C-alpha positions in Angstrom: 23.3 16.3 17.4 25.5 14.4 14.8 27.8 11.7 15.4 31.4 13.3 15.0 33.5 12.5 18.2 34.4 15.5 20.7 36.8 12.7 22.1 40.3 11.7 20.9 41.3 7.9 20.9 39.5 5.0 21.1 39.4 1.9 19.1 36.3 0.0 17.0 36.3 -3.5 18.1 33.7 -6.1 16.3 30.6 -5.3 18.2 29.7 -9.2 18.4 26.2 -8.3 19.9 24.9 -11.8 19.3 22.4 -11.9 22.3 20.9 -8.1 21.4 17.5 -9.4 20.4 17.4 -12.3 23.0 14.8 -11.3 25.1 15.5 -11.9 28.9 15.3 -15.5 30.5 14.9 -15.8 34.3 17.0 -18.6 35.7 15.2 -21.2 38.1 16.5 -20.4 41.8 19.6 -22.0 42.5 19.9 -24.7 45.2 22.6 -22.5 46.8 23.8 -18.8 46.7 27.0 -17.3 48.1 26.8 -13.8 48.5 29.9 -11.8 48.7 30.4 -9.2 51.4 32.4 -7.1 48.9 29.9 -6.2 46.1 30.9 -2.3 45.9 33.9 -0.1 46.0 34.9 0.4 49.6 35.0 -1.4 52.6 33.2 -4.6 52.7 30.2 -5.4 54.6 30.0 -7.7 57.7 27.8 -10.3 57.9 24.6 -9.8 59.8 23.2 -13.6 60.0 25.2 -16.3 61.1 24.8 -20.3 60.7 21.3 -21.9 60.9 19.4 -18.5 60.6 16.3 -18.6 58.7 16.3 -16.0 55.7 13.9 -14.3 53.2 14.2 -12.7 49.9 15.1 -9.0 50.7 16.6 -9.4 54.1 19.9 -7.9 55.0 22.7 -10.2 55.4 25.6 -7.8 55.6 26.3 -4.3 56.1 28.9 -1.5 57.3 28.9 1.1 59.0 31.5 2.9 56.3 30.1 6.1 54.4 31.2 4.1 50.9 29.3 1.1 51.1 25.8 -0.4 50.7 24.3 -3.4 52.3 24.0 -6.8 51.0 20.5 -8.9 50.8 19.4 -12.3 50.7 18.5 -12.9 47.0 16.6 -16.5 47.8 14.8 -17.7 50.7 16.0 -20.4 52.7 18.9 -21.3 55.8 22.1 -20.0 56.3 24.3 -22.7 55.8 28.0 -21.1 56.3 29.5 -17.8 56.7 33.1 -18.3 54.9 35.5 -16.4 53.3 35.9 -16.5 49.3 38.8 -15.5 47.0 37.4 -12.6 44.4 39.0 -12.0 40.7 41.2 -9.6 42.2 42.7 -12.0 44.7 41.3 -10.5 47.8 39.9 -12.8 50.4 36.4 -11.7 51.8 33.9 -13.2 53.9 30.7 -14.6 52.1 27.0 -15.8 53.3 25.8 -19.1 52.0 22.3 -19.6 51.8 20.6 -23.2 50.9 17.6 -22.1 49.1 14.1 -23.6 50.5 12.6 -23.2 46.8 10.2 -20.8 48.2 11.2 -17.3 47.8 9.2 -16.1 50.6 10.0 -11.9 50.8 11.2 -10.6 53.7 8.8 -8.3 56.0 11.1 -5.1 55.4 10.3 -5.2 51.6 7.5 -2.2 51.2 8.0 0.8 49.1 10.1 3.6 51.1 8.3 7.0 52.3 10.4 9.5 50.3 9.5 13.2 50.5 13.0 14.8 51.2 16.5 14.7 49.5 17.6 12.9 52.8 14.8 10.5 52.6 15.8 10.1 49.1 19.3 9.3 49.9 18.6 6.8 52.8 16.3 4.9 50.4 18.9 4.7 47.7 21.3 3.0 50.3 18.7 0.9 51.5 18.2 -0.4 48.2 21.6 -1.7 48.0 22.3 -0.3 44.8 25.6 0.4 43.1 27.3 1.1 39.7 25.8 -1.9 37.9 28.0 -1.1 34.8 30.8 -2.4 36.4 32.4 0.0 38.6 30.3 -0.9 41.6 30.5 2.7 43.0 27.7 2.9 45.6 24.9 4.9 44.1 23.9 7.0 47.6 27.4 7.9 47.5 27.5 9.2 43.8 24.0 11.0 44.5 25.7 13.0 47.4 28.0 15.4 46.2 29.5 17.9 48.3 28.5 20.5 45.4 24.9 19.0 44.3 23.8 22.5 43.7 26.4 22.7 41.2 24.7 19.6 39.3 23.1 20.7 36.6 23.1 17.6 34.1 22.5 13.8 34.8 23.8 11.6 32.1 22.2 8.0 31.8 25.1 6.0 30.6 23.2 3.2 28.1 26.5 3.2 25.4 27.2 -0.4 26.2 30.5 -0.1 24.0 31.9 -3.5 25.2 31.8 -6.3 22.6 29.3 -9.1 23.3 27.5 -7.6 26.1 23.9 -6.5 25.7 22.3 -6.9 29.2 21.7 -2.9 29.3 20.3 -3.0 25.8 17.6 -5.2 27.2 17.1 -3.4 29.9 16.6 -0.2 27.6 14.0 -2.3 25.4 12.1 -4.2 28.1 12.1 -1.7 30.6 12.1 1.6 29.1 9.4 3.4 31.2 11.2 2.3 34.6 14.3 3.9 33.5 12.4 7.3 32.5 10.6 6.8 35.9 13.9 6.8 37.6 15.5 9.8 35.5 12.4 12.2 36.7 12.8 11.0 40.5 16.7 11.5 40.4 16.2 15.0 38.5 13.2 15.9 41.3 15.4 15.0 44.2 18.8 16.6 42.8 17.0 20.0 41.1 18.7 19.2 37.8 17.6 21.0 34.8 18.7 18.1 32.1 19.0 14.6 31.5 20.7 13.4 28.8 20.2 9.6 28.0 23.5 8.4 25.8 23.4 5.7 23.4 25.4 4.4 21.0 24.3 4.6 17.1 24.7 0.9 16.7 21.0 0.5 19.0 18.6 2.2 16.6 15.5 0.5 18.4 16.4 1.7 21.8 17.0 5.5 20.3 13.7 5.3 18.7 11.9 3.9 21.9 13.6 6.3 24.1 13.4 9.3 22.5 10.0 8.9 22.2 9.3 8.5 25.8 11.9 11.2 26.6 10.0 13.7 24.3 6.8 12.7 26.2 8.3 13.7 29.9 10.6 16.5 29.0 9.4 19.9 30.2 11.0 23.5 30.5 13.2 23.4 33.2 13.3 19.5 33.1 14.8 18.6 29.9 15.1 15.0 29.3 17.0 14.3 25.8 18.2 11.1 24.1 22.1 11.8 22.8 23.4 9.4 19.9 26.9 8.3 20.1 29.3 7.4 17.7 29.6 3.7 18.3 33.3 4.0 19.3 35.0 2.3 22.3 35.2 3.3 25.2 32.3 5.5 24.5 30.9 4.3 28.0 33.9 5.7 30.1 32.4 8.3 32.7 34.9 10.9 31.5 34.4 10.2 27.9 30.7 10.3 28.2 30.9 13.8 29.9 33.4 15.2 27.2 31.1 13.8 24.5 27.7 15.0 25.6 28.3 18.2 27.4 31.8 19.2 25.9 33.4 19.4 29.6 36.7 18.1 30.9 36.9 16.3 34.4 40.4 17.3 35.3 42.7 14.8 36.8 42.0 14.5 40.3 38.4 15.7 40.1 35.0 13.9 39.8 32.1 14.5 37.3 30.3 16.2 39.9 33.1 19.0 39.9 32.1 20.0 36.2 28.3 19.9 37.0 27.7 16.1 36.2 26.6 12.9 37.4 26.8 9.9 35.5 24.4 6.7 36.2 24.5 3.4 34.4 20.8 3.0 32.8 20.4 -0.2 34.5 21.1 1.2 37.8 18.7 4.2 37.1 15.8 1.4 36.4 16.6 -0.5 39.4 16.1 2.5 41.5 12.9 3.6 40.0 11.5 -0.1 40.5 12.9 -0.2 44.7 11.0 3.0 45.2 7.7 1.5 43.6 8.3 -1.9 45.2 10.6 -2.0 48.2 12.4 -5.3 46.6 16.3 -4.2 46.8 18.9 -5.3 44.6 18.4 -9.1 45.2 18.8 -10.1 41.1 20.7 -9.5 38.0 20.6 -9.3 34.3 23.8 -10.8 32.7 24.9 -11.6 28.9 26.3 -15.1 28.8 28.0 -15.5 25.6 31.5 -16.6 23.9 32.7 -19.3 21.6 32.5 -22.4 24.3 29.1 -21.3 25.6 26.4 -23.5 24.0 23.1 -21.5 24.4 24.4 -17.6 24.4 21.4 -15.5 26.0 20.7 -12.7 28.5 19.6 -14.3 32.2 17.7 -12.7 35.2 19.8 -14.5 38.1 19.3 -14.2 41.9 22.9 -12.3 43.1 25.3 -14.9 44.5 24.3 -17.9 42.0 27.4 -19.7 40.8 28.7 -19.0 37.4 28.8 -22.6 36.9 25.0 -22.9 37.6 24.5 -19.8 35.1 26.5 -22.0 32.2 24.3 -25.0 32.8 21.1 -23.2 32.4 22.8 -21.8 29.1 23.3 -25.3 27.9 26.6 -25.7 29.5 30.1 -25.6 27.7 30.0 -26.9 24.0 33.8 -26.3 24.2 36.7 -26.2 26.9 36.5 -22.8 28.5 39.9 -21.3 27.9 39.4 -18.2 29.3 36.3 -17.1 31.5 35.9 -13.5 32.0 33.4 -11.5 34.2 32.7 -8.6 32.2 33.7 -7.6 28.8 36.8 -8.7 26.8 38.2 -5.1 27.0 38.1 -4.6 30.5 36.6 -7.4 32.3 38.1 -9.4 34.8 39.7 -13.1 34.3 38.6 -15.8 36.4 40.6 -19.2 37.6 37.2 -21.1 37.4 33.6 -21.1 37.4 33.0 -21.4 41.0 32.8 -17.7 41.9 29.2 -16.3 42.1 27.3 -13.3 40.3 27.9 -10.0 41.7 26.0 -6.6 41.9 28.8 -5.1 39.3 28.6 -8.2 37.1 27.1 -7.5 33.6 28.2 -10.5 31.6 30.0 -13.9 32.2 32.1 -14.7 28.5 33.5 -18.1 28.4 36.1 -18.1 25.1 37.7 -21.3 23.4 40.4 -20.9 21.0 39.5 -17.5 20.5 41.0 -16.4 23.4 44.4 -17.9 22.9 46.7 -15.1 22.5 49.8 -14.3 20.4 53.2 -14.2 22.1 54.5 -10.6 22.5 57.1 -8.9 20.5 59.3 -6.0 20.6 57.9 -2.6 20.6 58.3 -0.9 17.2 57.3 2.6 18.4 54.5 3.0 16.0 52.7 4.9 18.1 49.3 3.7 17.5 48.9 3.0 21.5 49.4 7.0 21.8 46.7 7.6 19.2 44.3 5.0 20.7 44.6 6.6 24.1 41.4 8.7 25.2 43.4 10.1 27.9 46.0 11.2 25.9 48.9 9.0 27.9 52.0 7.9 26.4 52.1 3.8 27.1 55.9 3.4 26.0 57.2 6.0 28.2 55.2 4.6 31.0 56.1 1.3 30.4 60.0 2.3 30.5 59.3 4.2 33.7 57.8 1.2 35.2 60.8 -0.9 34.3 63.2 1.1 36.2 60.4 1.6 39.0 60.9 5.3 38.6 57.4 6.4 40.2 58.1 9.9 40.0 58.2 9.6 35.9 55.3 7.5 36.1 53.4 10.3 37.8 54.3 13.1 35.9 53.5 10.7 32.7 49.9 10.4 34.2 49.8 6.9 34.8 46.9 7.6 37.5 44.6 8.8 34.9 44.7 5.7 33.0 41.2 4.2 33.2 42.6 0.8 32.0 40.3 0.5 29.0 42.6 -1.5 27.1 42.7 0.7 24.0 46.2 0.8 23.9 46.9 -3.1 24.2 43.9 -3.9 21.3 45.9 -1.6 18.8 49.6 -3.0 19.6 50.7 -4.7 16.4 53.6 -6.3 18.8 50.7 -7.6 21.3 52.1 -5.8 24.3 50.7 -6.3 27.4 50.3 -2.9 27.7 47.1 -2.3 30.1 48.7 -4.9 32.2 51.6 -3.0 32.5 49.5 0.3 33.3 48.2 -1.5 36.2 51.4 -2.8 37.6 52.6 0.8 37.3 49.6 2.3 39.0 50.0 0.0 42.2 53.4 0.6 42.1 52.7 4.4 42.5 50.2 3.5 45.2 52.8 1.7 47.3 55.4 4.5 47.1 53.0 6.7 48.0 52.0 4.9 51.1 55.3 4.7 52.1 56.3 8.3 51.8 
């Protein structure tokens, strides 16, 4: 299929994939890990260990009875030294289990390959793995693979777009563990009984396209088609609704889920981790992240134990070569700004970016009604009208203007010549609507 886009809007920021050819380096085991109990969308887990307990790699240290949740496992062996509270990038205070490593990385007895024979077995195994969406959303994978209308799902889309500038962690997974990805694809196809899988990759990754295309062709068969689809290198190509429209031509209506149009979207690294868990029994205890930005001495892709303090990861990358004016968890378009580098690496964290002078933004000026933000919005929203309604606190107009459909991709703010904080306003407007709805 050609590269003509089926989706309106979007932008073309510079790729800046400096670490694309940097093979993954495994970081030494840190002295201490801090395991947040909130590493997924949904209610936080409750610690299942206490101070003084000895733990081993792969052992559950946090879990929840809530459906929309996933367990948290120890990423190092050692001793629990604290069950404390940390403040997440969102400002939410959550519990965290602090483990002092003994350096031995002893594996817990529970780490054995699961027995998976039925769809229910499969879903239980996915939950036990602790897997969540590793592209940034953090949606528990076992919930995603359990749609109410599973029989209507005919297409699995593997999101290998990785359209954010700088980030190359998924690309390294494609290049280093391509067979794991395809193995995971085949397993998901079998248990969900789907007819096709589309591995969607942006055109700026020709080596990955070649590698995955050859493997996909070797495993594809009638009734179980696996193919690679090349996408235009345009942000936000990896956004779920955009990806579905681009690869299948289907549109997910507001308030609906991908499964409602017969699709399930999984991140490429997520499906690879799932395959590894089914083979080894080792749950999600480590994560590859891209470390880059003008303030980082040695940008690279690093495999780190979950819960590793960000400052330790930066130190492994040579430390700071300049003062970090802005520190991001994630990419420059949708990442979350951090107040400092004391926070730990999370499951859904795919990058740490530290910027120096390049992070300084010009002061916003008055809107000139140029319409660029409207043209760039992939969801066909009108940011100026939403901004006006937000200023007057008119939640009825905000809802009519579709503010809740906003995916917060930042395309509007990126193209604004007046440097207006449009995406930030959209977030505030959405929160205003949520609070108004809760009161009614």
